[in-house]
Steps between C-alpha positions, in 0.01 A plus 500: 500500500633840403424785734425836349679780683382854500709801578413641834483873534534564867674836516302820524619847412323805634567818309352845540436679172282783384152363429493661154830331410364164615177546310668606174756220516229247584297609196802455274579154640136390473501604134804273465312213665674500837443625848721729702653212697607323181650821361701560817618137492616545140684819603675318787598203283642732233691685770659173602575402139659837428669520838366853521206704383349358179505849348729797502366769732513845350548816694384831377681810589292776647471822310715663764779242450482550124520874538803478731677275251427743215634790707818308589547410129469868403177452311350827618398829348508840664274792436533868582130552564194299587351609169787338308455183698123503442547553127743208480265280703209577265713449189594153626134413554406596145743289312 
């Protein structure tokens, strides 16, 4: 007689997330035919297979950080009056 073994899922993970994030993710996973638990399991298994995150996290620089870098690189303009600055600003918006 051959015994059929089933994988036992006995570990629980409790995570606090924004309810909107959970809802939106759950809708996406349901459209893919899986529940949230299955999606998280897939994520964890891929993390193990990759020995790290299964995607490359991207960081976006804030506008302030971008501005500081531009200033340090000398990518700035100076104006003698506010009117000159305003004219340049409006010219850039037009084309």
